[in-house]
C-alpha positions as CSV (number, residue, x, y, z in Angstrom):
1,M,-14.2,-5.4,9.0
2,K,-14.0,-9.6,9.9
3,K,-11.4,-9.8,6.5
4,T,-9.9,-6.6,7.1
5,I,-8.7,-8.4,11.1
6,S,-8.2,-12.0,9.6
7,F,-6.0,-10.5,7.4
8,A,-4.1,-8.4,10.1
9,I,-3.4,-10.6,11.9
10,L,-2.0,-12.8,8.8
11,H,0.4,-10.2,8.0
12,F,1.9,-9.7,11.8
13,S,2.4,-13.4,11.2
14,V,3.6,-13.4,8.5
15,A,6.2,-10.4,10.2
16,F,7.1,-12.0,13.3
17,T,7.5,-15.6,11.8
18,I,9.9,-14.7,8.9
19,T,12.4,-12.3,11.4
20,Y,11.5,-15.4,14.1
21,L,13.0,-17.4,11.2
22,L,15.6,-15.1,10.2
23,T,17.3,-14.1,13.4
24,G,15.4,-16.8,16.3
25,S,14.6,-13.7,18.2
26,I,11.6,-13.9,19.9
27,V,11.9,-9.4,21.0
28,I,13.3,-8.7,17.4
29,G,10.5,-10.6,15.2
30,G,7.6,-8.9,18.5
31,A,9.8,-5.6,17.1
32,I,9.1,-6.3,13.5
33,A,5.5,-7.8,13.2
34,L,4.8,-3.7,15.5
35,L,6.6,-1.9,13.7
36,E,6.5,-2.9,9.5
37,P,2.7,-2.4,9.6
38,A,3.2,0.8,10.7
39,V,5.3,2.1,8.8
40,N,3.5,-0.2,5.5
41,T,0.7,1.2,6.5
42,V,2.3,5.6,6.5
43,V,4.3,4.3,3.3
44,F,1.4,3.3,1.6
45,Y,-0.6,6.6,2.7
46,F,2.1,7.9,0.4
47,H,1.8,5.7,-2.4
48,D,-2.2,5.8,-2.2
49,K,-2.1,9.4,-2.4
50,V,0.8,9.5,-5.3
51,W,-1.0,6.8,-7.4
52,K,-4.5,9.1,-7.3
53,N,-2.4,12.0,-8.7
54,I,-1.1,10.4,-11.9
55,E,-4.9,8.7,-11.9
56,S,-6.0,12.7,-11.3
57,K,-3.9,13.8,-14.5
58,Q,-4.0,10.4,-17.1
59,A,-8.3,11.3,-16.9
60,H,-7.3,15.1,-17.4
61,S,-5.1,14.0,-20.4
62,V,-7.6,12.2,-22.2
63,E,-10.0,14.6,-21.5
64,I,-8.2,16.6,-23.3
65,S,-7.6,14.5,-26.1
66,T,-11.5,13.6,-26.5
67,E,-11.7,17.3,-26.6
68,S,-9.1,18.0,-29.6
69,A,-10.7,14.7,-31.3
70,Q,-14.2,16.5,-31.1
71,L,-12.4,20.7,-33.0
72,A,-11.8,18.4,-35.5
73,S,-14.2,16.8,-36.8
């Protein structure tokens, strides 16, 4: 949990710093520092679902290939 919290602090800091340097606005920097990780979390959820679906299809394909090879021998 400590690692997760330290990464969250790092993530907020990077988002704030980059936005502040680009805009010069503390308000916009703060808003982006809060908004970007929230959006990123939602996007990660869907990315993970798609990735698991791809892995599942690949595992199924390997199973079919293995079964076909066993039947052929």
